C-alpha positions as CSV (number, residue, x, y, z in Angstrom):
1,X,-11.1,-8.9,-4.9
2,X,-9.5,-5.5,-5.3
3,X,-8.5,-4.3,-8.7
4,X,-4.9,-4.1,-9.8
5,X,-5.4,-0.4,-10.5
6,X,-6.2,0.2,-6.8
7,X,-3.1,-1.6,-5.7
8,X,-1.0,0.3,-8.2
9,X,-2.5,3.5,-6.8
10,X,-1.4,2.3,-3.4
11,X,2.2,2.0,-4.6
12,X,2.1,5.6,-5.9
13,X,0.6,7.0,-2.7
14,X,3.1,5.2,-0.5
15,X,6.1,6.5,-2.6
16,X,4.7,10.0,-2.4
17,X,5.4,10.0,1.3
18,X,2.0,9.1,2.8
19,X,1.9,6.8,5.7
20,X,0.4,3.3,5.5
21,X,-2.6,4.5,7.5
22,X,-3.1,7.5,5.2
23,X,-2.8,5.3,2.1
24,X,-5.3,2.7,3.5
25,X,-7.8,5.4,4.3
26,X,-7.5,7.1,1.0
27,X,-8.2,3.8,-0.8
28,X,-11.3,3.2,1.4
29,X,-9.9,0.6,3.8
30,X,-11.4,0.8,7.3
31,X,-8.3,-0.9,8.9
32,X,-4.7,-0.4,7.9
33,X,-4.0,-4.0,8.9
34,X,-6.5,-5.2,6.3
35,X,-4.8,-3.0,3.7
36,X,-1.4,-4.4,4.7
37,X,-2.6,-8.0,4.4
38,X,-4.1,-7.3,0.9
39,X,-1.0,-5.4,-0.3
40,X,1.3,-8.3,0.8
41,X,-1.0,-10.9,-0.9
42,X,-0.9,-8.8,-4.1
43,X,2.8,-7.9,-4.2
44,X,4.5,-10.4,-2.0
45,X,5.8,-7.8,0.5
46,X,4.3,-5.5,3.1
47,X,3.8,-1.8,2.4
48,X,6.7,-1.1,4.8
49,X,9.0,-3.5,2.9
50,X,7.9,-1.8,-0.3
51,X,8.7,1.7,1.0
52,X,12.1,0.7,2.3
53,X,12.9,-1.1,-1.0
54,X,11.9,1.7,-3.4
55,X,11.6,5.0,-1.6
56,X,15.2,6.2,-2.2
57,X,15.8,4.7,-5.6
């Protein structure tokens, strides 16, 4: 299982303006779809939903 630190880093990267693909690659995922699945399992929302929810707060 991935560490919470890695998922928190994903949040930071996404909010910095990186794409989901760039975020997934920077965290060592081979497939953005797998990253999206793990992110949703961890946070209860997809990376896209997270970006739309928090990007402009």
